[in-house]
DSSP file (Angstrom, degrees, kcal/mol; ACC not computed):
  #  RESIDUE AA STRUCTURE BP1 BP2  ACC     N-H-->O    O-->H-N    N-H-->O    O-->H-N    TCO  KAPPA ALPHA  PHI   PSI    X-CA   Y-CA   Z-CA
    1    1 A M              0   0    0      0, 0.0     2,-0.0     0, 0.0     0, 0.0   0.000 360.0 360.0 360.0 138.4   10.2  -17.6  -17.2
    2    2 A A        -     0   0    0      1,-0.1     2,-0.1     0, 0.0     0, 0.0  -0.329 360.0-107.1 -65.7 145.8    8.8  -15.2  -14.6
    3    3 A K        -     0   0    0      1,-0.1     2,-0.1     2,-0.1    -1,-0.1  -0.426  30.8-117.4 -73.1 145.2   10.5  -11.9  -14.0
    4    4 A Q    >   -     0   0    0     -2,-0.1     3,-1.7     1,-0.1     4,-0.3  -0.452  27.5-112.1 -71.1 152.0   12.5  -11.4  -10.8
    5    5 A F  G >  S+     0   0    0      1,-0.3     3,-1.4     2,-0.2     4,-0.3   0.825 115.1  59.4 -62.2 -30.4   11.2   -8.7   -8.4
    6    6 A W  G >  S+     0   0    0      1,-0.3     3,-0.5     2,-0.2    -1,-0.3   0.602  89.8  72.8 -73.9  -8.7   14.2   -6.4   -9.0
    7    7 A E  G <  S+     0   0    0     -3,-1.7    -1,-0.3     1,-0.2    -2,-0.2   0.644  95.2  52.6 -75.3 -16.2   13.4   -6.3  -12.7
    8    8 A Y  G <  S+     0   0    0     -3,-1.4    11,-0.7    -4,-0.3    -1,-0.2   0.510  86.1 113.3 -96.4  -9.6   10.4   -4.1  -11.8
    9    9 A S    X   -     0   0    0     -3,-0.5     3,-1.1    -4,-0.3     4,-0.2  -0.379  67.6-138.5 -69.4 144.8   12.5   -1.6   -9.8
   10   10 A S  G >  S+     0   0    0      1,-0.2     3,-1.2     2,-0.2     6,-0.2   0.763 100.2  68.8 -69.4 -22.4   12.9    1.9  -11.1
   11   11 A R  G 3  S+     0   0    0      1,-0.3    -1,-0.2     5,-0.1     4,-0.1   0.701  99.3  47.4 -71.8 -16.9   16.6    1.6  -10.0
   12   12 A T  G <  S+     0   0    0     -3,-1.1     2,-0.3    -6,-0.2    -1,-0.3   0.406 100.9  84.2-100.2   4.5   17.4   -0.9  -12.7
   13   13 A R  S X  S-     0   0    0     -3,-1.2     3,-2.1    -4,-0.2    -5,-0.0  -0.725  91.9 -87.9-108.4 157.4   15.7    1.0  -15.5
   14   14 A K  G >  S+     0   0    0     -2,-0.3     3,-1.8     1,-0.3    -1,-0.1  -0.297 111.6   1.7 -57.5 135.9   17.0    3.8  -17.6
   15   15 A Q  G 3  S-     0   0    0      1,-0.3    -1,-0.3    -4,-0.1    -4,-0.1   0.648 117.2 -87.3  52.4  17.7   16.5    7.3  -16.1
   16   16 A H  G <  S+     0   0    0     -3,-2.1    -1,-0.3    -6,-0.2    -2,-0.2   0.727  74.3 167.2  58.0  25.3   14.9    5.6  -13.1
   17   17 A D    <   -     0   0    0     -3,-1.8     2,-0.2     1,-0.1    -4,-0.2  -0.315  40.1-101.2 -68.3 157.0   11.5    5.5  -14.6
   18   18 A T        -     0   0    0      1,-0.1    -1,-0.1     2,-0.1    -9,-0.1  -0.551  39.2-105.8 -81.9 142.6    8.7    3.4  -13.1
   19   19 A H    >>  -     0   0    0    -11,-0.7     4,-2.3    -2,-0.2     3,-0.7  -0.370  25.8-123.3 -58.4 139.0    7.9    0.1  -14.7
   20   20 A P  H 3> S+     0   0    0      0, 0.0     4,-2.1     0, 0.0     5,-0.2   0.853 111.8  54.0 -55.7 -36.9    4.7    0.2  -16.6
   21   21 A K  H 3> S+     0   0    0      1,-0.2     4,-2.0     2,-0.2     5,-0.1   0.841 109.1  49.4 -64.5 -35.8    3.2   -2.7  -14.6
   22   22 A V  H <> S+     0   0    0     -3,-0.7     4,-3.3     2,-0.2     5,-0.2   0.896 107.8  54.2 -72.3 -39.5    4.0   -0.8  -11.3
   23   23 A K  H  X S+     0   0    0     -4,-2.3     4,-2.5     1,-0.2    -2,-0.2   0.930 111.0  45.6 -61.9 -40.7    2.3    2.3  -12.7
   24   24 A V  H  X S+     0   0    0     -4,-2.1     4,-2.3     2,-0.2    -1,-0.2   0.906 114.1  48.3 -64.8 -42.1   -0.9    0.3  -13.5
   25   25 A L  H  X S+     0   0    0     -4,-2.0     4,-2.7     2,-0.2     5,-0.2   0.956 112.1  48.1 -63.4 -49.1   -0.8   -1.4  -10.1
   26   26 A R  H  X S+     0   0    0     -4,-3.3     4,-2.4     1,-0.2    -2,-0.2   0.924 113.1  49.3 -62.0 -41.4   -0.2    2.0   -8.2
   27   27 A E  H  X S+     0   0    0     -4,-2.5     4,-2.4    -5,-0.2    -1,-0.2   0.912 110.1  49.6 -69.1 -37.6   -3.1    3.7  -10.2
   28   28 A S  H  X S+     0   0    0     -4,-2.3     4,-2.2     2,-0.2    -1,-0.2   0.895 110.3  51.5 -63.4 -37.5   -5.5    0.8   -9.5
   29   29 A I  H  X S+     0   0    0     -4,-2.7     4,-2.6     2,-0.2    -2,-0.2   0.916 112.2  46.0 -65.2 -41.8   -4.6    1.0   -5.7
   30   30 A L  H  X S+     0   0    0     -4,-2.4     4,-2.3    -5,-0.2    -2,-0.2   0.902 111.9  50.8 -67.9 -38.3   -5.3    4.7   -5.7
   31   31 A I  H  X S+     0   0    0     -4,-2.4     4,-1.2     2,-0.2    -2,-0.2   0.913 115.3  42.6 -64.0 -43.8   -8.6    4.4   -7.6
   32   32 A H  H  <>S+     0   0    0     -4,-2.2     5,-2.1     2,-0.2    -2,-0.2   0.898 113.9  52.2 -69.4 -39.1   -9.8    1.6   -5.1
   33   33 A W  H ><5S+     0   0    0     -4,-2.6     3,-1.4     1,-0.2    -2,-0.2   0.900 108.8  49.9 -63.0 -40.9   -8.6    3.5   -2.2
   34   34 A A  H 3<5S+     0   0    0     -4,-2.3    -1,-0.2     1,-0.3    -2,-0.2   0.783 105.9  58.2 -66.4 -28.1  -10.5    6.6   -3.3
   35   35 A A  T 3<5S-     0   0    0     -4,-1.2    -1,-0.3    -5,-0.1    -2,-0.2   0.359 126.3 -97.3 -83.7   4.5  -13.6    4.6   -3.7
   36   36 A G  T < 5S+     0   0    0     -3,-1.4    -3,-0.2     1,-0.2    -2,-0.1   0.452  70.1 148.7 103.2  -7.0  -13.5    3.5   -0.1
   37   37 A W      < -     0   0    0     -5,-2.1    -1,-0.2     1,-0.1     2,-0.1  -0.247  45.4-118.2 -63.8 154.3  -11.9    0.1   -0.1
   38   38 A T     >  -     0   0    0      1,-0.1     4,-1.9     0, 0.0     5,-0.2  -0.455  23.4-113.4 -81.6 161.2   -9.8   -1.0    2.8
   39   39 A Q  H  > S+     0   0    0      1,-0.2     4,-2.6     2,-0.2     5,-0.2   0.874 119.1  53.7 -60.3 -37.7   -6.1   -1.8    2.4
   40   40 A E  H  > S+     0   0    0      2,-0.2     4,-2.3     1,-0.2    -1,-0.2   0.885 108.5  48.6 -64.4 -38.8   -6.8   -5.4    3.1
   41   41 A A  H  > S+     0   0    0      2,-0.2     4,-2.1     1,-0.2    -1,-0.2   0.908 112.4  49.4 -70.1 -38.7   -9.5   -5.5    0.3
   42   42 A I  H  X S+     0   0    0     -4,-1.9     4,-1.4     2,-0.2    -2,-0.2   0.913 111.5  48.7 -63.3 -46.9   -7.1   -3.9   -2.1
   43   43 A A  H  X>S+     0   0    0     -4,-2.6     5,-2.5     1,-0.2     4,-0.7   0.906 111.8  48.4 -61.0 -43.9   -4.3   -6.3   -1.2
   44   44 A Y  H  <5S+     0   0    0     -4,-2.3     3,-0.5     1,-0.2    -1,-0.2   0.884 108.7  53.2 -66.0 -37.4   -6.5   -9.3   -1.6
   45   45 A S  H  <5S+     0   0    0     -4,-2.1    -1,-0.2     1,-0.2    -2,-0.2   0.749 117.6  37.8 -67.5 -25.4   -7.9   -8.1   -5.0
   46   46 A H  H  <5S-     0   0    0     -4,-1.4    -1,-0.2    -3,-0.2    -2,-0.2   0.407 107.4-122.7-104.9   2.5   -4.4   -7.7   -6.4
   47   47 A S  T  <5S+     0   0    0     -4,-0.7     2,-0.3    -3,-0.5    -3,-0.2   0.926  71.5 122.8  55.5  45.9   -2.9  -10.7   -4.6
   48   48 A I      < -     0   0    0     -5,-2.5    -1,-0.2    -6,-0.1     2,-0.2  -0.819  68.2 -89.4-130.1 174.3   -0.3   -8.5   -2.9
   49   49 A H    >>  -     0   0    0     -2,-0.3     4,-1.4     1,-0.1     3,-1.0  -0.527  30.9-121.8 -83.9 150.4    0.7   -7.9    0.7
   50   50 A V  H 3> S+     0   0    0      1,-0.3     4,-2.7     2,-0.2     5,-0.2   0.854 112.5  62.5 -61.0 -37.8   -1.0   -5.1    2.7
   51   51 A D  H 3> S+     0   0    0      1,-0.2     4,-2.1     2,-0.2    -1,-0.3   0.829  99.8  54.1 -52.1 -35.4    2.4   -3.6    3.2
   52   52 A T  H <> S+     0   0    0     -3,-1.0     4,-1.9     2,-0.2    -1,-0.2   0.904 108.6  47.6 -65.2 -46.1    2.7   -3.1   -0.5
   53   53 A V  H  X S+     0   0    0     -4,-1.4     4,-2.6     1,-0.2     5,-0.2   0.940 111.9  50.6 -64.0 -44.8   -0.5   -1.3   -0.7
   54   54 A N  H  X S+     0   0    0     -4,-2.7     4,-2.4     1,-0.2    -2,-0.2   0.909 108.9  52.3 -55.4 -41.2    0.5    0.9    2.3
   55   55 A S  H  X S+     0   0    0     -4,-2.1     4,-2.1    -5,-0.2    -1,-0.2   0.885 109.3  48.0 -65.7 -37.7    3.8    1.7    0.6
   56   56 A H  H  X S+     0   0    0     -4,-1.9     4,-1.9     2,-0.2    -1,-0.2   0.904 113.6  48.3 -70.2 -40.6    2.1    2.8   -2.6
   57   57 A L  H  X S+     0   0    0     -4,-2.6     4,-2.0     2,-0.2    -2,-0.2   0.881 110.5  51.7 -64.5 -38.6   -0.4    5.0   -0.6
   58   58 A R  H  X S+     0   0    0     -4,-2.4     4,-2.1    -5,-0.2    -2,-0.2   0.910 111.0  47.4 -63.4 -48.1    2.5    6.5    1.4
   59   59 A R  H  X S+     0   0    0     -4,-2.1     4,-1.2     1,-0.2    -1,-0.2   0.809 111.0  51.0 -68.1 -31.8    4.4    7.4   -1.8
   60   60 A A  H  <>S+     0   0    0     -4,-1.9     5,-3.0     2,-0.2     4,-0.3   0.833 108.6  50.4 -75.6 -30.5    1.4    8.9   -3.4
   61   61 A R  H ><5S+     0   0    0     -4,-2.0     3,-1.3     1,-0.2    -2,-0.2   0.926 111.5  50.9 -72.6 -39.2    0.6   11.1   -0.3
   62   62 A K  H 3<5S+     0   0    0     -4,-2.1    -1,-0.2     1,-0.3    -2,-0.2   0.820 108.6  49.9 -62.1 -31.9    4.3   12.2   -0.4
   63   63 A A  T 3<5S-     0   0    0     -4,-1.2    -1,-0.3    -5,-0.1    -2,-0.2   0.453 122.0-108.9 -84.5  -4.2    3.9   13.0   -4.1
   64   64 A G  T < 5 +     0   0    0     -3,-1.3     2,-0.6    -4,-0.3    -3,-0.2   0.610  59.0 159.7  89.3  11.0    0.7   15.1   -3.3
   65   65 A D    > < -     0   0    0     -5,-3.0     3,-1.8     1,-0.2    -1,-0.2  -0.568  31.1-154.7 -74.6 115.8   -1.9   12.8   -4.8
   66   66 A H  G >  S+     0   0    0     -2,-0.6     3,-1.1     1,-0.3    -1,-0.2   0.660  86.5  71.1 -64.8 -16.8   -5.2   13.7   -3.2
   67   67 A R  G 3  S+     0   0    0      1,-0.2    -1,-0.3    -7,-0.1    -6,-0.1   0.708  91.3  61.8 -70.9 -17.0   -6.6   10.3   -3.8
   68   68 A A  G <  S+     0   0    0     -3,-1.8    -1,-0.2    -8,-0.2    -2,-0.1   0.116  74.9 148.0 -96.3  21.6   -4.3    8.9   -1.2
   69   69 A Q    <   -     0   0    0     -3,-1.1     2,-0.4     1,-0.1    -8,-0.0  -0.110  55.4-104.4 -56.2 151.7   -5.7   10.9    1.7
   70   70 A I        -     0   0    0      1,-0.1    -1,-0.1     2,-0.0    -2,-0.0  -0.681  32.0-173.4 -78.4 131.3   -5.7    9.5    5.2
   71   71 A R        +     0   0    0     -2,-0.4    -1,-0.1    -3,-0.1     3,-0.1   0.619  57.1  89.8-101.9 -18.7   -9.2    8.4    6.2
   72   72 A Q     >  -     0   0    0      1,-0.2     4,-2.0     2,-0.0     3,-0.4  -0.743  65.3-150.9 -91.0 118.4   -8.6    7.4    9.8
   73   73 A P  H  > S+     0   0    0      0, 0.0     4,-2.4     0, 0.0     5,-0.2   0.838  94.0  53.4 -56.1 -38.6   -9.2   10.4   12.1
   74   74 A A  H  > S+     0   0    0      2,-0.2     4,-2.2     1,-0.2     5,-0.1   0.897 111.1  45.2 -64.4 -42.0   -6.7    9.2   14.8
   75   75 A A  H  > S+     0   0    0     -3,-0.4     4,-1.4     1,-0.2    -1,-0.2   0.889 112.5  51.7 -72.1 -33.5   -3.8    8.8   12.3
   76   76 A L  H  X S+     0   0    0     -4,-2.0     4,-2.0     2,-0.2    -2,-0.2   0.909 110.7  48.4 -70.0 -42.1   -4.6   12.2   10.7
   77   77 A K  H  X S+     0   0    0     -4,-2.4     4,-2.5     1,-0.2    -2,-0.2   0.910 110.2  51.3 -60.7 -45.2   -4.5   13.8   14.2
   78   78 A A  H  X S+     0   0    0     -4,-2.2     4,-1.8     1,-0.2    -1,-0.2   0.839 110.1  49.5 -60.6 -33.3   -1.2   12.2   15.0
   79   79 A L  H  X S+     0   0    0     -4,-1.4     4,-1.6     2,-0.2    -1,-0.2   0.862 110.3  50.3 -76.6 -36.6    0.3   13.4   11.7
   80   80 A E  H  X S+     0   0    0     -4,-2.0     4,-0.8     1,-0.2    -2,-0.2   0.915 112.2  47.8 -67.8 -38.6   -0.9   17.0   12.4
   81   81 A M  H  < S+     0   0    0     -4,-2.5     3,-0.4     1,-0.2    -2,-0.2   0.894 110.2  51.9 -67.9 -38.2    0.5   17.0   15.8
   82   82 A A  H  < S+     0   0    0     -4,-1.8    -1,-0.2     1,-0.2    -2,-0.2   0.793 105.0  55.3 -63.4 -35.3    3.8   15.6   14.6
   83   83 A S  H  <        0   0    0     -4,-1.6    -1,-0.2    -5,-0.1    -2,-0.2   0.630 360.0 360.0 -78.8 -15.7    4.2   18.3   11.9
   84   84 A G     <        0   0    0     -4,-0.8    -3,-0.2    -3,-0.4    -2,-0.1   0.534 360.0 360.0 105.5 360.0    3.8   20.9   14.4
């Protein structure tokens, strides 16, 4: 039987650690993003939604992972202006 989505959540795991499958997915997304793939291409290759890719990238940026850098100049400028 297939696992339910909540079984992969860190909130249901001891010490709130990330599920190994999620770690692999996140690493793969970051590798592809750093290689220049688009969010749409990454989502298609992993059979996931673009919002999921965006969420992983956003979390990686928040954690300070350099591979998740913003590549769109307009978005980067907007973030710089918002941060003061």
